[in-house]
N, C-alpha and C positions, 0 to 999 in steps of 0.2 A: 870615491865617496859619492862624489856630486854623479857620476854616470849611475851610478847603483838606482841615487838618488829620484833620477829622472824616467827609469827602465821602470821603478815603482810605481812614477806616475801617471806611465801610461797605462801601464797594467789597472789602476784604481779608474781611470776615465774609462776604460773597456770595459770595466764591471756595469758602470752604469749607462752606457750606451748599450750592452749586449739585455741591458733588462728592460731600457726604454723600448728597443726593438721586439721586444717580447709581448707588448702588452697589446692586446686589442679590442677596440672599445665592444661596447655592448651588441650582442649577437638582434637585428631587427625579425629574422625568422624566428628563434626563441621567443620573442616578446610578443610577436603575434601568436603563435600557439600558447603562450602562458595564460595570455588574457584568454582566448577563446576558450583553455580548458579550466579556467574560474568558472568564466558563463555556465561550466556544463556542469557544476558540482550544487552538491544537493542546498543549495541555498538562494536565497534571492541575490540576484547578481549586485554587485556593490555593497554588498550588505558587510563585508568584514572591512570597509574601509581601506585604511593604510597598510594595513594585512595584505591585502591583495596586492596593495603599489610593491610591497617589499617583495612577494615572491615573486610577482615579476619582472622586480630589476633582478634580484639574484638568478633568474632564470637567463634574464640576458649577458648576465657576467658569463654564466658558466656557459652560455651556449647551450643548454638541455632544458627541457621540458617534460618532469619539473626537474628542477636546479638540484644539485645534492644537496642532506642534510650539512648544516652546516658544524658538524660535532665531530671530534671534539675541539675546544676553541682552545686557545693560549692567549695569555696578557703579556705583553713586554713594557714593561718600565722602564725605561729609558732617561737616566740620570747625567744631569749636569748641572756646575753652578756657573756661574753669571759674572764678569766683571762689574758691570751695570750696580753690581749690589753695593758699591762703595758710594755712590751717589745719591743716598737715602730713599730708596725707593719701597723698600717695606721694613717693617720693625723689627719683623725675623732675622736673625744671627746668621750670618751662611754656614754652619755648623748643622744647624737642624737638615742640611741636604745629604749629608754622609749619614747622622743618627735615622733620619725617613727609611736610608737605605737598608742600614741593621735592623730598622722595625719590618719591613718587606722580608726579609731575608729570615725573620726569626716569627714571620707569620703573625703580628699582631698589628698591622695595618688596616684601615676599613677595606682597601682593595684586598685582601686575603679573606676577609671576612665574606664580604661579597663573593669571592673569588668560589670560595669553599663552597656557599649556597647552590652558586650556577655548576658546579665540577667544574671549573676551569681552571687550567694550569697557569701558573704564577712564574716568568722570568725578570729578573733584574737586570741590566746594561749598565755598564758605567761608560759613558762617552764622554765627560770631562767632568768628574768630580775633583775638588779640589784637594784631595787629599788621595793617597795609599790606602785602597781597602782590601782588606785579609779575604784569600780565597774562602768560598763558601759553595757550598751546592746550591743550586740555580743563576749564582751570580757569574757572568757574561763580562769579560774584561774588553771593551775596545775601546782604551781611553785615549783620545786624540790628543788632548792638554787638560791640564790644570784650572778648567773652567776658560771662559772666553773674557777678551779682553773687553773695555767699556767701549760700548757703542756708541758712546755719548761723542767721544772722544776720536773716531773714527771706526775702520773696520773690526767686528766682533771677533775677527777671522779672516786668515786668508782662503782663498776660493778653494787651495789643494784642501786645506783643512776643513772645509767644507763638504766637496767630492768624498774625502776620507769620511767624515760621518755619515753621508747619505750612504755610501757604500756598506759602511757597519750596518745600517737598518737596514739594509738589501739582504746582508747576511744574516741578519736575524732570523728576517721570515724566510728565507730559504732552508732555514736550520728547521724552522719549528715547521715549515711542511711536510721537510721530507722525515720530520719523526713522526708525523700523522696529523697534523694538523689540520683541521680543515675551516677552519676560520680564526682568523688573529683580531685581537684586540687592542688597542693601543693604550698606554700610559704613559704618565710622566710625573718627575720630580725635580725639582730645581726651583731655590730660592730665588726669587726675583725674574722670575720666567716669564711672569705677564708680561713685565714692561719689553722684552722682546715679542713678543705674542704683538702686541698692542703696534710696533712699528712695522712688524712687517705684514699685519691686517693693512693698517693705513697703506702700506704702499699696494700692496694687491689689489685691494678694494676701493683705493681710491677715496677713503672717508678722510674727515679730518681727524689728526691726533683726539682732540677730545671728544669724538664721537665713540672711539674705539678703545679706548683706554678706561679699564675698570680699577677697580678697588682692591683684586688679588685674593689675600688673605685675610682682610679687612685693617684698611688704613683711613684714616682722619682725613679731613680735608686739605689741609695743610698740606701733607706729604702727597694726598691724589693731587694738587693742585702741582706740587714741584716735579712728578712723577709725568705727568703732560706735557709740562714746558722739557723734560727729558727727551720724550719721545719725539717731539719737536727739533729738538737740537740736536737730536741723532738722525733723523733726516735731513736735516741742511746742512749739519758737518759731512753726511758720506753722498752729498748731491743726488739724493733718491727724488727726483720728481720727475714728472712727464710719463708716457705710457710706456707700457713693459711691450716687447716687441720679439723677442726670443729666447729660448730658454739660457742662453749666454745670462741674458737680462735677469733671472731667478737667482742663477747662480752669485752674480754680484750680490743682488739684493740679500738673499740668506747669508752670504759673507760678513757685509756691511752690518747687519742690524739681527741674526737671529742666534741661537743657540745649538749647542751640540744637539742637544735633547730632539729641537726644532728639525734640524736637517736629518738625523738618524729618524725619526719618526716620518719624515715624508718617503725616507728609503724604504722604511721599512711597509708602507703604502702602496710605493712602486713595486715591492717585490712580492708581496701579497696578487695584485693586479697582475703581472709577468705571471703568475703561476693557477690566474683566476679561482683563485680564493677568496673570498669575502672579508673586508677589511673593517670593523664597528670602528668608528672614530669617537672617541670620549670629549673632551672639552676643548677650551680657547686655547689651548696649546696646539691640539691636534688639529684646530681649525686653522689654525696658523701654519703647521706644515702642510695639510690638504691642499692649502694657497699653493705653496710652493710645490710639490708635485702636480698639482693641475697646471700650472704654468710650465713646467719641465714635459707633461703628456696630458692634457685634457682628459683623456680614454682613459687614465685613470678612476677617477672619480666615478666611472660606469661599475666601478668594482668595491665602490664603499655604501656605507651606510651611518649616515648620523646618527650616535646613540641618544644624545640629549642636546639639551639646549643647556649652556651654561648661565648662571648671570652676570656672568660678565659681558658688557655689551658691545665688545669686537666679535664675540662668536655670532650672533644673531647677524653681524655686517657678515664675518665669514661665510655661513651656510648658506645667506643668502646671493654670494657673489657664485658659491660652489653648485648651486639649484639643489639642495638638501633638505629633506623637509627633518626636525627633529623626532623621535620616537616618544623618549620623556622629557618632559618638561616638570621638575620638581626645585627648580631655582638650587641647583647644587652647584659648586663654585669650590669643590676639592683638590681634582686631578686625580691621580695615581692610577685613573681609567675605572672609577665608580662608575660615572654615567654609561659608558660602554658596556661595564658586566652587568647594568640592571635589566639592560636593552635585550641584551644575548635573549635571554630566553623568549621574550619576543619575537625575535627573529626566527628561531626555530619552531614558532607554533606557526608563523608565518608560513613557512616549509615545510612544516607538520602536515596541514591543511590538504598540502596540492598532492601528498603523498598516500594519505590515508583517509581522506573523504571522499565517500560512492560519490560517480555521476547517476545524474538522472534517470538514465539509461539503464546503470548496471545494479542501482537498486529499486529500480520499479516506480520511482516516485513521480507523480505526474508534475507538469512544469506550468506553469502560470499560462494562460491564453493569452495569444495574444489579442 
């Protein structure tokens, strides 16, 4: 049995290594070509603002000008539970995670409504829900364990479990791309996952826990204070101080204070980057996961677009650290992939301009005199 376990571990680490080896940074030649092409379109230079930057970013990621249209798109909602829930960091019962998974699968959540509006498929992935889920269409079982351990008392998971969750996300990304998806959107579900997010963001961004811990689904001042204290306790208990210097540090931090959905979303980002398919990030959970992905390979972020800015303060810190500009800022704090779904049509519009808008020469339109 031990020999088989060791063999399995080698295979799992090999998948992560293979994915990291396939990731390429943005192509500077494609970026230059895209900028020059934007300037030849029938519009004043720079008049589309951030939309031009999105199109240029996607051209660099794809290594082609214009970049491929990012359609169809697929949303993956990674669901998991957290041992730190027992510390009273949220008033919501842990059972809500499994109940919301059922809601996603029946099409009754906000994410389903937004996905239907945008023409995006929805896949739900169980990477650590604290219950056995019945088989259902669009449900993928990649359960690592029945929730993480309490991160305030020690590591939330083992490094081996963290890699398994990373590779679960990689596998989902690969499967969706193989099925035809040309854009991936991150989603999450897990009661108490903003506590783990705050811990991850505090470590990777260097911010004090009080600066990056938010009120999640809505908590009172007393609960908020306890939440900040628990994040501090988690960092202290797990010895998380000092600068990160290697990918192995990222795995250690992820295992210490992350959630299974954070690890899976990080893998999902890496898998999309390896396939040169753009990944639209949702809110604070995705931001924390993207910090993990960036620590494993900074080039992965070249393939990401920040869908929105969450009302959670940690998300702003994460985006700043990643150097990403959010497309939508509507004070959302729901998760599920809702912010990414709202941003998706904007991303498509940005790329559509490069495909369909005429150049000054082709349209016979005079340019501004210099």
